[in-house]
N, C-alpha and C positions, 0 to 999 in steps of 0.2 A: 735687659734681655733675659727671657726665661731660660731655664736649663735646656728645655726642649728646643728652643730657637737656637741656642748655642751649638747644638748638634745638627739640627735640620737645615738651617739656612746655609751654613758654609758648604755642606755636601751638595746641596742643590745648586748653589752658585758655581761651584767648581765643575759640576756635571754640565751645566749650561754652557760654560766656557769651552768645554771640550767636545760636547756631543749635541748641543742644542742648535736651534735654527738661527742663522745669522744673515741670510740673504733674502729675506722677505721684503717686498717693495716698500712697506711702511716702517721698516726698521731704520735705525740710524738717523732719526729726525726728532726735533723738538717741536715740530709744527703741530699744534693741537688739532688743526683742521684735518690733517692727514691721519693722525692717530684716531680721532673720533670717527672719521669715515670708515677706516678699517674695522674698528670695533663694532660699529653698527652692522656692517656687511657680514662680519664673522659670526654674528648671532645665529646659531642653529644652521650654519653653512660651512662647508669644508673649505680649507685654505685654497686648494687647487681650483675650486669653483670661483672663489672670490677674486683671485688675482686679476684675470682679464677684465672683470667688471670694475674693479678698483682703478685699473690703469685707464680705462675708457672714461670713467667719471672725472679723474684728475685732468685728463686731456681736454675735456669739455668744460669742467668747472674747477679751475686751478686753485681757487680760494673760496672762503665762505661767502664773500660778497657776490661772486659769480653765481654760486648756487642759489643764494637768496633771491637774486634777480631773475632766475630762470622761470620759464613757463612750466607749470606742473606736468603738462603732457610730455614735455621733453625729459623731465626727471624720471617719470614712470617708464618712458620708452627705453631709457638707458638701463633701467632696473629690470626690464622685462626678462623673465627667465630665472631671476635670482630668488623669486618666491617671497612669501611673507611681506606682501606689498605695503602693509601698514608701516613697515620700517621706512620705506621710501617717502611716504606722505609725512611721517614724523621728522624724517631727515630734513625735508624741505622746510617744514614749519620751524624746526629748530634753527636752521640757518637764518631764516627771516627774523626770529627772535634775537639771535646773537647780534645781528646787524642793527636792529631797531633799538634794543634795550642795552646792548653792551658795546656799541660802537664797532662791531666786527671783531671783537677780541673775546676769546673764550675765558670764562672765569678760571681762577687757579684752584680754588678750594673745592673738594668733592661735594660738599653740601650745596654750594651754589650751582655746580654742574648738574646735580640731581633735580634742580628746579626747571631744567630745560626739557622741552618735549622729547620723548623717546630715550632719555638718558636715565638709566637705573643706577643703583649703588655700585655694581661691579664695573659698569662702563665708566662711571664717573671716577672711580678709583684708578682704572687703567689710564685714563686721560691725565689725571693728576700726577701719576707716577711717571709716565713716559714723557709728558710734555714739560712738567715742572719739577720733577724730582721729589714730589710730596711723599710722605710716609702714609700709605693707604693700602688696604688689603682688598684684593679682587676675590670674587667668589662666583666665577662662572661655572658652567657644567663640568668642565675638565677639572677645575680646582676642587669642586665638591667631591668628585670621584676620588682624587688623590687623597684628600683629607679623610674621607670616610674610610678608605682602606688603611691608611697609615694609623689613624686613631682607633680603628675598630668600631666605628659607629654602625650599629646594627638596626637603626631606625630609618624610615623613609626621609631623605633630605628635603622632600617637597613640603613636609610639615613645618609650620612656622617655628615651633619650638626647637626643632632640630636645626633649622637654618640659622637661628640666632646663636645656638651653641657652636656651629661651624664657623660663623663669623667671628665669634669671640676667640676661638682657637686660631683662626687665620690672622687676627690682629696680634695675638700673643707670639706667633711664630715669626713675625716680621723682624728682619735684621735692622740694625741701626744704619748700615751703609750698603751701597751697591743694590739699592732697591730695584732699579730697572732690570738688572740681570737676574735678580731673584724672582721678580714677577714674571719675566719672560721664561725663566726656568720652570715655574709652575705650569705655565701654558704649554710649554714644549713637552714636559714630562707627561701631562695628561693626553696630549695629542700623539706622541710618538712611542711611549713606553707603557704608561698606566692606562691602556685603552679599555673600552667597555668590554670587548671580547678578546680572549687570549692575550692578556698583558704579558710583556716580556720582562718578568720580574728579575731575571738574571742580569739584566742591563740597568736595573734601577738603583740609584745611589741611596735610596731610602730603605732598601730591602732588609738590612740588618735589624731594623726596629719596626718594620711594618706588621701591624697586628693582623691584618687580613691574610698576609702571606703566611704568618705563623699558624693559622688555622688549616692551611693546606688547600684552601679554596678561595683565593683572592677575588676571583671573578664573581663570587656571590654578592659582594658589596660593590656599590651601595644598593640597599634594598629598594625595589621599585614596586609600586602598587600594581596589582594585576591589571593587565590591559583588557578593556572591554572590546568586544567586537565592534568595529566601526559600522555605523548605519550607512546605507547606500541611498543616494539621491539620484533620481533619474530625471533628465530634462531633454527636450528637443531644441536643437540649435538651428536657426534659419540662416543659411548662407544666401542672402538675397543679392543676385547679380544683375547688373544693368550694363551690358557691354563688358568692358574690362574693369568695371567698378564693383565694389562690394559695400553694402550698407552695414555700418557699425553703430552701436549705441554705447554711450558712456554710462558705466555702472555707478550706482550711488557711492558717495565717499566712504561710507563704512560698509563692512561686510566683505564677503568673498570677492576678490579681484576689485576691491574698492577703488574708484577713480580711473580704472582702465577702460579702454575701448574694447568691446566684445560683441559677439553676435547676438541678435535678438533671440529671446527664448520663447518657448511655447510649452504648454502641457499636453498638446495633442500629439498623436503619433501615427496618423494615417493620412494619405494623400488628399482625400476629398475634404476632410476637416481643415487641413493646413491650407488648402487652396482658398477656402472660404475665409479663414482667418487673415491670410495675406491681403485679400481684397479689402477686408474691413479695416485692418490696421494700417495698411500702407498705400491704399488707393490705387492698386494696379493688379491686373490679373496675371497669375502665373502662366507662362508659356509651357514650361516643363518643371516637374519636380523629380528629384533624384535622391534616393536614400543613400547615404555614404556610410562608410565603416564607422562603428561606434568608437568613441573616445573614452578612455579611462584615466582618471586622475585622482590621486590620494591627497586629501587635505589632513590637517591635524585631527579634526573631529568627525570627518565623514569621507566616504568614497563617492566620487562623482562618476556617473555613467551617462555620457551625453550621446545623443543620436542626431547627427547632423543631416540636414536635408538641403541640397543645393536647389535653389529656386531661381530659374531664369524667368525674368519678367517680360511680359508682352510690351508692345509699344507704349511709350510714356507721354503721349501728347494729351491735350485736353485737360490739363490740370492734374493728371495722375501723379501720385507720390508727393503731393503737397504736404501730406501729413508727415512725410519722412524728413522734410527740410526743417528741422527743429534744432535748437542748440545741443540737445543730448543725442541727436542722430546726425550722421554725416556720411556722405558717400566718399569712399577712399579709392583712389586709383591703385592698381597693383604696385606701381613704382613708389607710392607713398607709404605703403604698409610698414616698411622697414623702420621708418622714423616714428611710428605710432606706438603708444604704450599698450601692448596687447598681452593677455595671459599666454604663457608658453604653449599650452595645448592648442589654443586658437591660432597662434602664430604658426605652429607646425602644420595645422590643417590647411590654412590658407596658403602656406608655402608649397605644400604638396599639390594643391589644386592649381596653383600658378605654374608649377613645373609640368603638370599634366597638360595644361593649355599650351605651354611652349613646345611640348613634344608632339602635340597633335598635328596631323598632316594639314598643310595649308591648302586652301582652294586653288586648284590648277596645278598642284604639285605633281 
């Protein structure tokens, strides 16, 4: 153990025991499946947001075999609203690989875990530590921030050379014992004390030797590259209604909202052009077209500004809408939308339209 580890680790472990988190639903288990599930869900997502999703996933898929055998639509439906949907696709693929190639048992070694879909070095280390007591160093966003401040790293941790130096330091600071509490302590310190904005340094067990605090401006670290203004993408969404049903299209596996059911898109933005497009693409004439309030949604690399149009279709006899009855298109009844894998903005839009329909006066009322 290095001299720094001899000071750093004991203080962090003692702090975690007294002030850290001890009641999270994925704590207190050696079940690699539960630990893995929590680690994937927690990537770029707050604990409070993750907990109900985690609990619903476990209720439906209590082990890796149940998840591996699930339909991808059901997995995405349970993930809907949690964002970064590639995580859900990789989660499903990883479960299938574990069952097919490892007999349903997670590997013990971090290197073997890293070979699985969606598992990077930090996630592999967390699984190895919490499930198997292995000696491995995590380096997620919270830990990078803690180490940059403690060590006074004044370079952007997104750079590979800086990342490698942080990983080397993370390994040097590892204690010989109590790895689980130490690792949880790093996570807790970054989430509760050494926060991105307004860190509560007075409560930090590492404050006496924190180089960022010694400068008088700990919030300055870690350095981040200047953010570029996000480009804006505009799109028209078609809410095609047939009675109480709505037409959805399955998006391609890769890309934005990959694999989810969503509303058909158009590049047109005026009623006459949309009416002609609906007839050409879907084989039915619009009875009415109604422009709805725009939707705004921020992705990592762009802002989406969507203009929904509700299109009520005319009679559908005589072969109309044959073009819509394809594997990647499907009519959904309102009562079936809850179980569909939908992007959160689309789910909110359809939910609001459904509530408006329920609140509308009934004939003869």
